[in-house]
C-alpha positions as CSV (number, residue, x, y, z in Angstrom):
1,M,12.0,181.7,-14.0
2,L,11.2,179.3,-10.9
3,S,8.6,177.2,-11.0
4,V,6.1,177.1,-8.0
5,G,7.7,173.4,-7.1
6,Q,11.2,175.2,-7.0
7,L,9.8,177.7,-5.3
8,K,8.8,175.9,-2.6
9,T,11.6,173.5,-2.8
10,H,14.1,176.4,-2.1
11,H,11.6,178.0,0.7
12,S,11.9,175.1,2.8
13,F,15.7,174.4,1.8
14,S,16.0,178.3,3.5
15,V,14.0,177.3,6.6
16,E,16.3,174.5,7.3
17,F,19.1,176.6,6.5
18,V,18.1,179.1,9.0
19,I,17.5,176.6,11.9
20,S,20.7,174.8,11.2
21,R,22.8,177.7,11.3
22,C,20.9,179.0,14.4
23,F,21.6,175.7,16.3
24,A,25.2,175.1,15.2
25,G,26.7,178.2,16.9
26,F,28.5,179.9,13.5
27,S,30.5,182.7,14.3
28,R,29.7,186.5,13.2
29,E,32.2,186.4,10.6
30,T,30.8,184.1,8.7
31,S,27.1,184.7,8.9
32,L,28.4,188.4,7.3
33,R,30.3,186.1,4.3
34,L,27.5,184.3,3.7
35,C,25.3,188.0,2.9
36,R,28.1,189.4,1.2
37,R,28.1,186.4,-0.5
38,A,24.0,186.8,-1.6
39,R,24.4,190.1,-1.9
40,R,27.2,190.1,-4.9
41,G,24.6,187.6,-6.6
42,R,22.0,190.0,-6.0
43,N,24.0,192.6,-7.1
44,K,25.0,190.4,-10.8
45,K,21.5,189.1,-11.2
46,Q,19.3,192.0,-9.9
47,G,17.0,192.2,-12.6
48,A,16.2,188.6,-12.8
49,R,15.8,187.9,-9.7
50,R,13.7,190.9,-9.1
51,S,11.3,189.7,-11.1
52,N,11.8,185.8,-10.7
53,N,12.0,185.7,-7.2
54,S,10.1,188.0,-5.7
55,A,8.9,185.5,-3.4
56,S,11.6,183.6,-2.6
57,Q,14.1,186.5,-2.1
58,P,13.1,188.3,1.8
59,S,12.3,184.6,3.2
60,V,16.1,184.7,2.3
61,M,17.6,187.4,3.0
62,L,15.3,187.3,6.2
63,S,16.9,184.5,7.3
64,R,20.1,185.5,7.1
65,L,19.1,188.1,8.8
66,I,17.8,186.5,11.5
67,V,21.3,184.6,11.4
68,V,23.7,187.4,12.4
69,S,20.5,189.2,14.3
70,V,20.7,186.0,16.1
71,N,24.8,185.7,16.3
72,S,25.1,189.0,17.5
73,L,22.6,188.5,20.2
74,K,24.1,185.8,21.7
75,G,25.5,187.5,24.3
76,C,22.7,189.2,25.5
77,G,20.2,188.5,28.4
78,P,18.2,185.4,28.5
79,I,17.8,184.7,24.8
80,G,20.9,185.1,24.2
81,A,21.7,182.1,26.9
82,G,19.2,179.8,25.6
83,L,20.8,179.8,21.7
84,V,23.5,179.3,23.4
85,H,23.2,176.7,25.3
86,A,20.9,175.0,22.4
87,S,23.6,174.9,20.4
88,R,26.0,173.7,23.1
89,S,23.6,170.7,23.8
90,L,23.3,169.9,19.9
91,H,26.5,170.0,19.3
92,T,29.3,167.1,18.6
93,S,31.5,168.1,21.0
94,P,31.6,166.9,24.0
95,Q,29.7,168.3,26.7
96,S,31.7,170.1,29.6
97,L,30.9,168.5,33.2
98,A,30.8,171.7,34.7
99,P,28.0,172.2,37.2
100,L,25.3,174.4,34.7
101,P,24.1,177.6,36.7
102,P,20.4,177.5,37.8
103,L,18.0,179.0,35.4
104,P,15.8,181.7,36.3
105,E,12.5,181.1,37.3
106,K,11.2,184.9,35.4
107,G,12.4,186.0,32.0
108,G,14.7,188.7,31.7
109,K,12.4,192.6,30.8
110,V,11.8,192.9,27.3
111,R,10.0,196.1,25.2
112,H,7.6,195.4,23.1
113,G,7.0,192.2,23.8
114,I,10.4,190.9,21.7
115,F,13.4,193.0,22.4
116,P,15.4,192.1,25.0
117,E,16.2,195.4,27.6
118,E,19.8,194.3,27.0
119,L,20.0,195.5,23.1
120,F,18.6,199.2,24.4
121,Q,21.2,199.4,27.4
122,L,23.8,198.2,24.7
123,L,22.7,200.9,22.5
124,Y,22.8,203.6,25.0
125,P,26.3,204.4,25.6
126,K,26.8,204.7,21.5
127,T,24.1,206.2,20.2
128,G,22.4,207.9,23.0
129,V,17.7,206.8,24.2
130,T,16.6,207.1,20.7
131,G,19.1,205.8,19.3
132,P,17.9,201.8,18.9
133,Y,14.4,203.9,18.1
134,M,16.0,205.2,15.0
135,L,18.5,202.7,14.3
136,G,15.4,200.0,14.4
137,T,13.6,202.5,12.1
138,G,16.6,203.1,9.6
139,L,17.0,199.3,9.8
140,I,13.3,198.9,8.3
141,L,13.5,201.1,5.3
142,Y,17.0,200.3,4.7
143,M,15.5,196.9,3.6
144,L,12.2,198.1,2.3
145,S,14.4,201.1,-0.2
146,K,17.1,198.1,-1.1
147,E,14.3,195.7,-1.9
148,I,15.6,192.9,0.8
149,Y,12.1,193.0,2.3
150,V,9.3,193.3,-0.6
151,I,5.5,194.1,0.8
152,N,3.6,191.3,-0.6
153,H,-0.1,189.7,0.7
154,E,2.3,187.2,2.8
155,T,3.3,190.8,4.0
156,F,-0.4,191.4,5.2
157,A,-1.2,187.9,6.3
158,A,1.6,188.1,8.9
159,A,0.4,191.6,10.2
160,S,-2.6,190.2,10.4
161,I,-1.3,186.8,12.4
162,G,0.4,189.0,14.7
163,T,-2.2,191.5,15.5
164,A,-4.4,188.0,16.8
165,I,-1.5,186.9,18.4
166,I,-0.9,190.3,20.6
167,Y,-4.7,190.5,21.1
168,G,-4.5,187.3,22.4
169,V,-1.9,188.2,24.7
170,K,-3.1,191.0,25.8
171,K,-6.5,189.5,26.5
172,F,-5.7,186.2,27.8
173,G,-2.1,186.9,28.7
174,P,-2.7,187.6,32.2
175,T,-5.1,184.5,32.8
176,V,-3.0,182.4,31.6
177,A,0.0,183.5,33.0
178,N,-1.7,183.6,36.3
179,L,-3.1,180.3,35.8
180,A,0.4,178.8,35.1
181,D,2.1,180.0,37.7
182,K,-0.9,178.6,39.9
183,I,-0.2,175.4,38.4
184,N,4.0,176.1,38.5
185,E,3.1,176.7,42.2
186,E,1.5,173.4,42.7
187,K,4.3,171.7,41.2
188,V,6.3,173.9,43.3
189,A,4.8,172.8,46.5
190,K,4.3,169.2,45.6
191,A,8.2,169.4,45.2
192,Q,8.5,171.1,48.7
193,E,6.8,168.9,49.8
194,V,8.7,165.7,49.1
195,K,11.5,167.5,49.5
196,D,10.7,167.9,53.4
197,V,9.4,164.1,53.3
198,A,12.4,163.3,52.5
199,I,14.1,165.7,54.8
200,S,12.6,164.7,57.6
201,S,12.9,160.6,56.7
202,L,16.7,161.3,56.6
203,T,16.5,163.1,59.3
204,Q,14.6,160.4,61.2
205,A,17.3,158.3,59.5
206,I,20.3,160.2,61.0
207,D,19.1,160.0,64.6
208,D,18.3,156.1,64.4
209,E,21.6,155.8,63.0
210,K,22.8,157.8,66.2
211,K,20.9,156.2,68.7
212,E,22.7,152.8,67.3
213,Q,25.8,153.9,67.4
214,W,24.9,155.6,71.3
215,R,23.5,151.8,71.5
216,V,26.4,150.0,70.1
217,E,29.0,152.1,72.6
218,G,26.0,151.1,75.5
219,R,26.8,147.6,74.6
220,S,30.4,148.0,75.5
221,M,29.3,149.2,78.3
222,L,27.4,146.6,79.3
223,F,30.2,144.2,78.5
224,D,33.0,146.3,80.9
225,A,29.6,145.8,83.6
226,K,29.6,142.4,82.8
227,R,33.0,141.8,82.7
228,N,33.5,143.6,86.2
229,N,30.1,141.6,87.6
230,V,31.9,138.2,86.8
231,A,35.1,139.9,88.5
232,M,33.2,140.5,91.7
233,L,31.6,137.3,92.2
234,L,35.2,135.9,91.9
235,E,36.5,137.8,94.2
236,T,33.4,137.4,96.8
237,N,33.9,133.5,96.2
238,Y,37.6,133.8,97.0
239,R,37.2,136.0,100.0
240,E,34.5,133.7,101.2
241,R,36.4,130.9,100.9
242,L,39.3,132.6,102.5
243,H,37.0,133.4,105.6
244,M,35.8,129.7,105.6
245,V,39.7,129.1,105.6
246,T,40.1,131.4,108.2
247,N,37.5,129.9,110.7
248,E,38.4,126.4,110.0
249,V,42.4,127.5,111.1
250,K,40.8,129.2,114.0
251,R,38.4,126.5,115.2
252,R,41.2,123.8,114.9
253,L,43.4,126.1,116.8
254,D,41.0,126.5,119.7
255,Y,40.9,123.1,119.8
256,Q,44.9,122.6,120.2
257,I,44.6,125.3,122.9
258,A,41.6,123.5,124.6
259,L,43.5,120.4,124.2
260,Q,46.2,121.8,126.0
261,N,44.5,123.5,128.9
262,L,42.6,119.9,129.3
263,H,46.3,118.8,129.1
264,H,47.6,121.2,132.1
265,R,44.5,121.6,134.2
266,L,44.6,117.1,134.3
267,E,48.7,117.6,135.1
268,Q,47.5,119.8,138.1
269,E,45.0,117.9,139.3
270,H,47.2,114.5,139.1
271,M,50.4,116.7,140.6
272,I,47.1,117.7,143.3
273,N,46.1,114.3,144.0
274,W,49.7,113.0,143.8
275,V,51.2,115.5,146.1
276,E,47.7,115.2,148.8
277,K,48.2,111.7,148.6
278,N,51.5,111.7,149.9
279,V,51.3,114.0,152.4
280,I,47.9,111.8,154.1
281,S,50.3,108.5,153.5
282,S,52.9,110.4,155.6
283,I,50.9,111.7,158.3
284,T,51.1,109.2,161.2
285,P,49.0,108.3,164.2
286,Q,49.9,110.5,166.7
287,Q,50.2,113.5,164.6
288,E,46.8,113.1,163.8
289,K,46.1,113.1,167.5
290,E,48.5,115.9,168.3
291,S,46.4,118.2,164.8
292,I,43.2,117.2,166.1
293,A,43.5,118.6,169.7
294,K,45.6,121.6,168.6
295,C,42.2,121.7,166.5
296,I,39.8,121.7,169.0
297,T,41.7,124.0,171.7
298,D,41.9,127.0,168.7
299,L,38.2,126.2,168.4
300,K,37.6,126.8,171.6
301,V,40.0,130.0,172.1
302,L,38.4,131.4,168.9
303,A,35.1,130.9,170.8
304,K,35.4,132.1,174.0
305,A,36.9,135.2,171.8
306,T,33.8,135.4,169.4
307,Q,31.4,135.5,173.2
308,A,33.7,138.2,174.9
309,R,33.4,140.6,171.0
310,A,29.4,139.8,171.4
311,A,29.3,140.6,175.4
312,A,31.3,143.7,175.2
């Protein structure tokens, strides 16, 4: 017979065995092999173990049944996804760097608070609508008839605790769910607010960067404008100096023309004076008298003609 300490040690070992096997990612064949080995040992020592291990046998077999159920439900719904993700995170192999799919905000549909809807949908094509219930009932009856699970005082304690848990969930579940949803909404609102602030700040930073780039482009245009202004100033100074040179040359040319005109005028005056002087010097006194007399005669004739014209 096993002592109380051995039973506790065996029970704790079975719990650790279940936890380690659930998160180690055993295959279905390994779990079935463990169940067959346990069943062969149970058949060999059926009499002794029925009498001595009435408290430890149900927990061990139930733990192995949990292993089988977990491995069979790995491909079903959010429970299987969570178990596979946990086994991958605790596995010693290097984790893949591929992006993980986003976690759903709400869990999948379940029946009776524990059985996933995917399990029923999986069994419907093979067993019909009532097949899952008949399978569960047959499994329970099989476990009870084969004494895989023995009803004892722990069963009633588990039923009482389960009833209390179900009552608490039904009674306070909606309130707690609303409170949790409210807290989650507040967290999401805060996160969204932080996200919006970050987006606005990044948008403002992008606008500022675009403005700075535009200013840099304008700076090059400003340099071009300054360069053009300098070129225009140089051109203006060149044209001013050219105009000044032109005026100075024109003034000098005008001076030369005026000088030449003065020379010509002085030459003409000198020539006239010289000719007049020579003419005057060549006239004799007799010619002067005759010329004066002739002038007087001409004046008298002109006077008479003027008087006759006036009288007529």
